[in-house]
C-alpha positions in Angstrom: -5.3 0.1 -9.1 -6.8 2.1 -6.3 -5.5 1.4 -2.8 -7.0 2.9 0.4 -4.1 2.6 2.9 -6.0 4.0 5.8 -6.3 1.8 8.9 -8.8 -1.0 8.4 -9.5 -3.7 5.9 -9.7 -2.3 2.3 -9.5 -4.3 -0.9 -7.3 -3.3 -3.8 -9.5 -2.1 -6.6 -8.2 -3.2 -10.0 -9.5 -1.9 -13.3 -8.2 -3.2 -16.6 -9.2 -1.5 -19.9 -8.3 -1.2 -23.5 -9.2 1.9 -25.6 -11.4 3.0 -22.7 -13.4 -0.2 -22.6 -13.3 -2.3 -19.4 -11.9 -5.8 -19.9 -13.5 -8.6 -17.9 -12.5 -10.7 -16.1 -9.5 -8.5 -15.4 -7.5 -11.4 -14.1 -7.2 -12.7 -17.7 -5.2 -9.6 -18.6 -3.2 -8.5 -15.5 -2.4 -9.5 -12.0 -0.7 -8.2 -8.8 1.1 -9.4 -5.8 1.5 -7.6 -2.4 4.5 -9.0 -0.6 4.9 -9.4 3.2 7.3 -6.5 2.9 4.5 -4.3 1.5 5.9 -4.0 -2.0 3.2 -4.1 -4.7 4.0 -5.8 -8.0 1.8 -5.5 -11.1 2.1 -8.0 -14.0 0.8 -8.3 -17.5 -0.9 -11.3 -19.0 0.9 -13.9 -21.1 2.3 -12.5 -24.3 2.4 -8.9 -22.9 5.1 -6.8 -21.3 5.0 -3.8 -18.9 5.3 -0.6 -20.9 4.6 2.5 -18.7 4.4 2.6 -14.9 2.7 5.6 -13.2 0.7 6.8 -10.2 1.0 8.6 -6.9 4.6 9.8 -6.8 5.0 9.0 -3.1 4.5 5.3 -4.0 7.7 5.4 -6.2 6.2 3.8 -9.4 9.0 2.1 -11.3 10.0 -0.9 -13.4 11.3 -4.1 -11.8 13.8 -4.7 -14.6 13.9 -3.1 -18.1 10.9 -1.6 -19.9 9.5 -4.2 -22.3 11.5 -7.1 -20.8 9.4 -10.3 -20.4 10.5 -10.5 -16.7 9.6 -6.9 -16.0 6.8 -5.9 -13.5 5.4 -2.6 -12.3 6.7 -1.9 -8.8 5.1 0.3 -6.1 5.8 1.2 -2.5 2.4 1.8 -0.8 4.0 1.6 2.7 6.4 4.4 1.8 3.6 6.5 0.4 1.6 6.0 3.6 4.5 7.0 5.8 4.8 10.2 3.8 1.1 10.9 4.5 -0.4 9.7 1.2 -2.9 6.9 2.0 -5.3 7.2 -1.0 -3.2 5.8 -3.9 -3.9 5.5 -7.6 -1.3 3.3 -9.3 -1.2 2.0 -12.8 0.8 0.4 -15.6 0.3 -0.3 -19.3 0.9 -3.6 -21.1 2.0 -4.0 -24.8 2.5 -7.0 -27.0 
């Protein structure tokens, strides 16, 4: 995911790939939710679980629960990153069966 957190209206850009090949429509494989508290959650498609979570360190990439747990999600703090001066964020996570 790429997030431009500078002032103004900027979409979250989401790219989903497997072995370097882009998967379309990406919504069939993954999804995200940005809460009113500005926490960003990334989810895997049905039958998959979050494996690795990575990205701009200031956004605190982490797991919501335990790695591989079916209730897990990737968690990011874009607001915290912006407060520390990072407003161009590249965030990601991998999904496994």
